[in-house]
C-alpha positions as CSV (number, residue, x, y, z in Angstrom):
1,M,109.2,111.1,102.8
2,S,108.3,112.6,106.1
3,E,105.0,111.8,107.7
4,Q,102.2,114.2,106.8
5,R,99.0,115.0,108.6
6,Y,96.4,117.5,107.4
7,P,93.9,118.2,110.2
8,V,90.8,120.2,109.2
9,G,89.7,121.4,112.6
10,I,92.3,123.7,114.4
11,Q,94.3,125.0,111.5
12,T,97.8,126.0,112.7
13,F,100.0,125.8,115.7
14,S,100.5,129.6,115.6
15,K,96.8,130.2,115.9
16,I,96.6,127.6,118.7
17,I,99.3,129.5,120.7
18,E,97.5,132.8,120.1
19,E,94.2,131.4,121.3
20,G,95.8,130.3,124.6
21,L,93.1,129.4,127.1
22,A,90.5,129.0,124.4
23,Y,92.7,126.2,122.9
24,I,92.9,124.5,126.3
25,F,89.1,124.6,126.6
26,I,88.7,123.2,123.0
27,S,91.2,120.5,123.7
28,I,89.3,119.4,126.8
29,I,86.1,119.1,124.7
30,L,87.9,117.2,121.9
31,I,89.4,114.7,124.4
32,T,86.0,114.3,126.0
33,N,84.4,113.7,122.6
34,S,87.1,111.2,121.6
35,A,86.4,109.2,124.7
36,V,82.7,108.7,123.7
37,A,82.5,105.6,121.5
38,E,79.4,104.9,119.6
39,N,78.2,101.8,117.8
40,V,75.8,103.6,115.5
41,I,76.4,104.5,111.8
42,R,74.5,107.7,110.9
43,N,73.8,108.2,107.2
44,G,73.6,111.4,105.4
45,V,75.2,113.6,108.1
46,P,78.8,114.7,108.6
47,W,80.8,112.2,110.7
48,F,83.4,113.3,113.3
49,D,86.7,111.4,113.9
50,T,88.3,110.8,117.3
51,D,90.0,114.3,117.1
52,G,86.6,116.0,116.5
53,N,87.2,116.8,112.8
54,I,84.9,115.9,110.0
55,V,85.7,112.5,108.4
56,N,87.0,113.2,104.9
57,A,87.3,110.0,102.9
58,H,85.2,109.9,99.7
59,G,85.2,107.4,96.8
60,A,86.4,105.1,99.5
61,C,87.3,101.5,100.4
62,I,87.8,99.6,103.6
63,V,90.6,97.1,104.3
64,E,90.4,94.8,107.3
65,D,94.0,94.2,108.4
66,G,95.9,93.7,111.7
67,G,92.8,93.6,113.9
68,K,91.6,97.0,112.6
69,F,89.5,98.5,109.8
70,W,91.3,100.9,107.5
71,L,89.3,103.5,105.5
72,F,91.0,105.0,102.5
73,G,89.4,107.9,100.6
74,E,89.7,111.1,98.7
75,Y,90.8,113.8,101.2
76,K,88.7,116.5,99.6
77,S,89.0,120.2,99.7
78,D,86.2,122.7,100.0
79,E,87.8,125.1,97.5
80,S,88.8,123.0,94.5
81,N,88.4,119.6,92.9
82,A,92.2,119.4,92.5
83,F,93.8,116.3,94.1
84,P,94.8,117.1,97.7
85,G,95.9,113.6,98.7
86,F,94.4,110.3,99.8
87,G,93.7,110.0,103.5
88,C,93.8,107.0,105.8
89,Y,91.6,106.4,108.9
90,S,91.6,103.4,111.3
91,S,88.8,102.0,113.5
92,P,88.3,99.1,115.8
93,D,84.6,98.9,115.0
94,L,83.7,100.6,111.7
95,V,82.1,103.5,113.5
96,N,84.7,105.4,115.5
97,W,87.4,106.5,113.1
98,K,90.9,107.9,113.9
99,F,92.6,110.0,111.3
100,E,96.0,108.5,110.7
101,R,97.5,110.6,107.9
102,V,97.6,111.5,104.3
103,V,99.3,108.4,102.8
104,L,99.7,109.7,99.3
105,P,100.0,113.5,99.0
106,V,100.1,115.7,95.9
107,Q,103.2,114.7,93.9
108,P,105.8,117.2,92.5
109,D,104.6,116.4,88.9
110,G,103.1,113.6,86.9
111,I,99.6,112.1,87.0
112,L,98.9,113.2,90.6
113,G,100.9,116.5,90.4
114,P,99.5,120.0,91.1
115,D,96.2,120.9,89.5
116,R,95.4,117.3,88.7
117,V,92.4,115.1,89.8
118,G,92.8,112.0,92.0
119,E,89.8,109.8,92.8
120,R,88.3,106.4,93.6
121,V,91.3,105.2,95.7
122,K,91.2,101.5,96.4
123,V,93.8,99.5,98.4
124,M,94.3,95.7,98.6
125,R,96.9,93.7,100.4
126,C,98.6,91.3,98.0
127,P,98.6,87.8,99.6
128,Y,101.6,86.7,97.5
129,T,104.0,89.6,98.4
130,G,102.4,91.1,101.5
131,E,102.6,94.5,99.8
132,Y,99.7,97.0,100.0
133,V,98.8,98.0,96.5
134,M,96.7,101.2,95.8
135,F,94.9,102.0,92.6
136,M,93.2,105.3,91.6
137,H,91.8,107.4,88.8
138,A,94.1,110.3,87.9
139,D,93.1,113.0,85.4
140,D,93.5,116.7,84.5
141,M,91.0,119.2,85.9
142,K,88.9,119.0,82.7
143,Y,88.7,115.2,82.9
144,K,90.4,114.9,79.5
145,D,93.6,113.0,80.4
146,P,92.3,109.9,82.4
147,N,94.7,107.3,83.7
148,I,94.6,104.4,86.2
149,G,97.5,105.0,88.6
150,I,99.2,102.4,90.9
151,A,101.1,103.0,94.2
152,V,102.6,100.5,96.7
153,C,103.7,100.4,100.3
154,D,105.0,97.8,102.7
155,R,102.9,99.2,105.6
156,I,99.1,99.8,105.3
157,D,99.3,103.4,106.7
158,G,102.8,104.2,105.4
159,D,104.0,106.4,102.6
160,Y,102.7,105.0,99.3
161,Q,105.1,105.2,96.4
162,L,103.4,106.2,93.1
163,L,104.7,103.9,90.4
164,G,102.9,105.6,87.5
165,T,100.1,104.2,85.3
166,I,99.0,100.7,84.9
167,E,99.0,99.4,81.3
168,Y,97.3,96.7,79.3
169,N,98.9,95.4,76.1
170,G,101.6,98.0,76.4
171,E,99.2,101.0,76.6
172,P,97.9,103.0,79.5
173,I,94.2,102.4,80.4
174,K,92.7,105.8,79.4
175,R,89.6,105.5,81.5
176,W,88.3,107.3,84.6
177,D,86.0,105.6,87.2
178,M,87.5,102.4,88.6
179,G,87.2,99.9,91.4
180,T,88.9,96.8,92.7
181,F,87.8,93.3,93.9
182,Q,89.8,90.7,95.7
183,D,88.4,87.1,95.4
184,E,88.5,84.5,98.1
185,D,91.6,82.8,96.6
186,G,93.5,86.1,96.6
187,T,93.1,86.9,92.9
188,G,92.8,90.7,92.4
189,Y,90.7,92.4,89.8
190,L,90.6,95.9,88.4
191,L,87.1,97.1,87.4
192,I,86.7,99.9,84.9
193,H,83.6,102.0,84.1
194,H,81.5,100.9,81.1
195,G,82.5,97.3,81.3
196,P,86.1,96.1,81.3
197,I,87.2,93.7,84.1
198,Y,91.0,92.9,84.3
199,R,92.6,90.2,86.2
200,L,95.8,91.4,88.0
201,S,99.1,89.6,88.0
202,K,100.1,87.6,91.1
203,D,101.9,90.6,92.6
204,Y,99.0,93.0,91.7
205,R,101.5,95.3,89.9
206,S,100.4,94.6,86.4
207,I,97.5,93.3,84.3
208,E,97.4,89.6,83.4
209,A,94.3,89.5,81.2
210,Q,91.0,91.2,80.4
211,V,88.4,88.6,81.5
212,A,85.1,90.4,80.7
213,D,83.5,93.4,79.1
214,I,80.1,94.1,80.5
215,K,77.9,95.8,77.9
216,G,75.7,98.6,79.4
217,M,77.7,99.0,82.6
218,G,78.0,102.6,84.0
219,E,80.6,104.1,86.2
220,S,81.7,103.8,89.8
221,P,81.9,99.9,89.7
222,A,81.9,97.9,93.0
223,M,82.0,94.1,93.2
224,F,81.5,91.5,95.9
225,K,80.8,87.8,96.1
226,K,78.2,86.1,98.2
227,D,77.3,82.3,98.2
228,G,79.1,81.6,95.0
229,I,77.6,84.5,93.1
230,Y,79.4,87.6,91.9
231,Y,77.6,90.9,92.1
232,L,78.7,94.1,90.4
233,L,77.1,97.5,91.3
234,T,77.3,100.5,89.0
235,S,75.8,103.9,88.6
236,H,74.5,106.0,85.7
237,T,76.7,108.9,84.5
238,T,75.1,112.0,85.9
239,S,78.2,113.8,87.2
240,W,77.9,114.7,90.9
241,E,74.2,114.1,90.8
242,R,72.8,110.9,92.4
243,N,70.8,108.4,90.3
244,D,69.2,104.9,90.6
245,N,72.2,102.6,90.6
246,Y,71.8,99.1,89.2
247,Y,73.6,95.7,89.3
248,Y,74.7,92.6,87.4
249,T,75.4,89.1,88.5
250,A,77.6,86.3,87.2
251,P,78.8,82.8,88.3
252,L,82.4,83.9,87.6
253,P,84.3,87.2,87.1
254,E,84.5,86.1,83.5
255,G,80.8,86.0,83.2
256,P,78.3,85.6,81.7
257,W,77.1,88.8,83.4
258,E,73.4,89.4,83.5
259,K,71.8,92.8,84.2
260,Q,69.4,92.4,87.1
261,G,68.0,96.0,87.6
262,L,67.9,98.3,90.6
263,F,68.9,97.3,94.2
264,C,67.1,100.3,95.9
265,P,63.5,101.5,95.3
266,E,63.1,103.2,92.0
267,G,63.2,107.0,92.3
268,S,65.1,106.9,95.6
269,L,68.3,107.7,93.6
270,T,70.0,104.9,95.6
271,Y,68.9,106.7,98.8
272,N,70.6,109.8,97.5
273,S,74.0,108.2,97.0
274,Q,76.4,106.7,94.5
275,C,78.1,103.3,95.1
276,T,81.8,103.2,95.7
277,F,82.5,99.9,97.5
278,V,81.0,96.8,99.2
279,F,82.5,95.7,102.4
280,P,82.0,92.1,103.7
281,L,80.6,92.7,107.2
282,K,81.2,89.5,109.3
283,K,78.4,88.8,111.8
284,D,77.7,85.6,113.7
285,G,79.4,83.3,111.2
286,D,77.7,85.1,108.3
287,V,79.0,87.7,105.9
288,I,76.6,90.7,105.2
289,P,77.5,92.8,102.2
290,M,77.7,96.4,103.4
291,Y,76.9,99.0,100.8
292,M,79.2,102.1,100.9
293,G,78.0,105.1,99.0
294,D,78.8,108.8,98.6
295,R,76.4,111.6,98.9
296,W,78.4,114.1,97.0
297,S,78.2,117.9,97.6
298,F,80.0,119.8,94.9
299,P,81.8,122.2,95.4
300,H,82.1,121.8,99.2
301,Q,83.0,118.1,99.4
302,A,85.3,118.2,102.4
303,S,82.8,119.5,104.9
304,A,79.4,118.9,103.3
305,A,79.6,115.6,101.4
306,T,78.4,112.7,103.5
307,Y,78.2,108.9,103.4
308,V,75.5,106.2,103.1
309,W,76.5,102.8,104.5
310,L,73.7,100.2,104.7
311,P,73.5,96.4,104.9
312,M,72.4,94.7,101.7
313,K,70.3,91.6,101.3
314,A,71.6,89.1,98.7
315,E,69.6,85.9,97.9
316,G,70.5,84.2,94.7
317,T,70.6,86.8,92.0
318,K,68.3,89.1,94.0
319,L,70.1,92.0,95.7
320,S,68.4,94.8,97.6
321,I,68.6,97.4,100.3
322,P,65.0,97.1,101.4
323,E,64.8,100.4,103.3
324,Y,66.8,103.4,104.3
325,W,68.0,103.5,107.8
326,E,69.0,107.0,109.0
327,A,71.0,105.3,111.8
328,W,71.8,101.7,112.5
329,D,73.5,99.6,115.1
330,I,76.7,98.0,113.7
331,D,76.6,95.2,116.3
332,S,73.0,94.0,115.9
333,V,72.7,95.2,112.3
334,S,69.3,96.8,113.1
335,V,67.8,100.2,112.9
336,S,68.6,102.6,115.6
337,E,66.0,105.1,116.8
338,Q,66.9,108.8,117.5
339,K,66.7,109.5,121.2
340,G,66.3,112.9,122.9
341,V,64.0,115.8,123.4
342,S,62.4,117.1,120.2
343,S,61.7,120.8,119.5
344,T,59.6,121.8,116.5
345,H,60.7,124.8,114.4
346,S,59.2,124.7,110.9
347,W,61.8,127.3,109.9
348,S,62.5,128.0,106.2
349,S,64.4,130.7,104.5
350,N,66.3,131.4,101.3
351,T,67.6,134.8,102.4
352,P,71.4,134.8,102.9
353,G,72.2,135.6,106.5
354,D,68.9,134.6,107.9
355,K,69.5,132.7,111.1
356,L,67.7,130.2,113.4
357,T,69.1,130.3,116.9
358,V,68.3,127.5,119.3
359,P,69.7,127.5,122.9
360,F,69.8,124.0,124.3
361,K,71.0,122.1,127.3
362,G,72.6,118.7,126.8
363,K,75.6,117.0,125.2
364,R,74.5,116.7,121.6
365,I,72.0,118.2,119.1
366,S,70.6,117.0,115.8
367,V,69.1,119.1,113.1
368,V,66.2,117.5,111.1
369,G,65.1,119.2,108.0
370,K,63.8,119.0,104.4
371,S,66.1,118.7,101.4
372,D,64.9,119.3,97.9
373,A,65.9,120.7,94.5
374,R,65.6,124.3,95.7
375,S,67.7,124.0,98.8
376,G,71.3,125.1,99.4
377,Y,74.0,125.2,102.0
378,A,73.6,126.3,105.6
379,W,76.3,127.4,108.1
380,I,75.8,125.3,111.2
381,R,77.5,126.6,114.4
382,I,77.7,125.4,118.0
383,K,78.7,127.9,120.7
384,D,79.1,127.5,124.4
385,K,77.0,129.6,126.8
386,E,79.6,132.4,126.8
387,G,79.3,132.6,123.0
388,S,82.7,131.0,122.1
389,L,82.6,129.1,118.8
390,L,83.0,125.3,119.2
391,H,82.0,124.2,115.7
392,N,81.3,125.9,112.3
393,S,80.8,124.0,109.0
394,L,78.7,124.0,105.9
395,V,75.8,121.5,105.7
396,D,74.1,120.6,102.4
397,F,70.3,120.7,102.3
398,Y,70.0,119.9,98.6
399,S,68.7,116.8,97.0
400,K,67.0,116.2,93.7
401,V,64.4,114.0,95.4
402,E,62.6,115.6,98.3
403,D,63.5,114.1,101.7
404,E,63.1,114.9,105.3
405,G,65.6,113.6,107.8
406,P,68.7,114.4,109.9
407,R,71.0,116.9,108.2
408,F,73.4,117.3,111.0
409,V,74.3,115.6,114.3
410,S,76.8,117.4,116.4
411,K,79.8,116.0,118.2
412,T,79.3,114.9,121.8
413,Y,80.2,117.6,124.3
414,P,80.2,117.7,128.1
415,K,76.6,118.1,129.3
416,D,76.0,121.9,129.6
417,E,74.2,124.8,128.0
418,Y,75.0,125.6,124.3
419,I,73.7,127.6,121.4
420,L,72.9,126.2,117.9
421,E,72.9,128.5,114.9
422,V,71.6,127.6,111.5
423,E,72.3,130.3,108.9
424,V,71.4,130.5,105.2
425,A,74.7,130.6,103.4
426,G,73.4,132.0,100.1
427,E,75.2,129.3,98.2
428,N,74.0,126.1,96.6
429,P,75.5,123.0,94.9
430,V,75.7,123.7,91.2
431,W,77.9,122.0,88.6
432,F,78.1,121.2,84.9
433,N,79.1,118.0,83.1
434,K,81.4,117.6,80.2
435,R,78.6,118.5,77.8
436,G,77.7,121.6,79.7
437,D,74.5,120.3,81.2
438,R,73.6,122.1,84.4
439,F,73.0,120.1,87.6
440,G,72.2,121.0,91.2
441,S,70.0,123.3,93.1
442,T,67.9,126.2,91.8
443,D,67.7,128.2,95.0
444,F,69.2,128.7,98.5
445,F,66.5,127.4,100.8
446,V,67.3,125.9,104.3
447,N,64.5,124.1,105.9
448,V,64.6,123.1,109.6
449,A,61.7,121.0,110.9
450,E,63.0,120.1,114.4
451,T,66.0,119.8,116.6
452,I,66.6,116.9,118.9
453,T,68.7,117.4,122.1
454,E,70.4,114.5,123.9
C-alpha cells in the first residue's frame, strides 16, 4: 500500500499552484512556525503541528519508541462520524508534534470499510515478536454492530494490516469502547467497557484468558500501574457529553478491583473531558502518570475537539488531579502562566454573522472567553495587515459546566501586524444518544472576555 498523508491545512496542490505568491508567503509562515518549539502543553485549545495544521488525534494513545513519542488517534472529519483513518504523529518532547501519516486508512470493505465507525485506537509494541499491534473499536454508523478490530505492522509508523476482529472462545467480542494496558513484564491486556479485562497471548494477536469483570465500570477504560497498584479510569455513558469520570484500584489485573470514586473535583466533569489513556511520564527517576482526555466537539471533531493532558497524583489507592492547569511546563511539570499584553472586550453575541475584530501587533494571540450550556461555535480567523487569510477554523465555546479560560491560541507568526476575527457561526454542538436523549447546547452564544497578545 502506498504511503498516504491527509493534511488539513492547504488542501490541494492545484490550489497551491493557483495561489502562487500567496502560497510562498504562507509557506514562509509555516516554516517559521515549525521552527518555534515550545515546552508547554495547553489544554482545551486546538494544537498545531509542525506544519501548522490542527493536531487531529482523538481517543488516542502514546507509545514511546526509538527515542521518540508516537501519538495515535482518530483522524476525525468535520463533516461525518464515519471512519476516516487513524493518524500517527511523532514528537521529541510530547509538545511539538509532527504529522507522519494516516497509518490505517478506510478499508475497501469489512469492519473499517466505507460508512463505518473506527474509534479508540491503541497501539503496543509486542516485546516477544517486536511487532506493533493496534486495537480499535469498529462499528456501523448507528453503533449496532460493535467489534474489536486488530491490525499489525513491523514499523511503528508503517502501513498497518487489518487482520479482522479479535475473538474470545471462538466468538467476536461484540462491544464498543476499549483500551489496552502493557504491564512491566510485557504482558498485554485488552480492556472492555462495563468490566471485562482480557489477557492477550504472548504475540498479542489473540486472547489467552478473561482475568476480571469489574462490576459497575463504565466506558472509555484506561489503566496504569504505580508503585505496585493498578489503577483503572472509566467514564459514565453520556455520549459525547463530558461527565465525572471515576476509578478503581487493585493489587493485580485479576483483582480484586475496588471502586474508589472520582479523581477530579465533583461537578468539574473531569475538567470537561473524557479519559482515553494514561501515559507514564518519566521525570527525575520517577514516573508521573499523565492523564490524557478528550474534550469532544460533535459534529466538528477535526477542528474543534481539543485535549486535556494533566499530571496525576497517585499515592496508595488515592488518585487525583488536584487542579486544572490551562497550560503547564512539560519539563518542570508545573503550571505555566500566560504572558503577553491583555485587552478586555466583554463581547457576547448569539447572532450569526456578528463579528469581533481585533487588530494586534505581535507574533501570537490568545482568545479568552466563557463557555456554557448556551454557547456554540465561532469562526476564528487570523489575517495579515493586507487582509490575506492566514488561519480559519471553528472553535467550540460550549460546555455543560460554565467555565472561563483560553478558547484559542494561535500559531506563532513572524512578529508583525495582524487582524483577529471572531464570528458567531450560528451553529452549536447538538447530538442524540441511542435512546434519543438530546445533549449539547441550547443556543449559539460566543463570549470573548479578553485577548492576550505576545
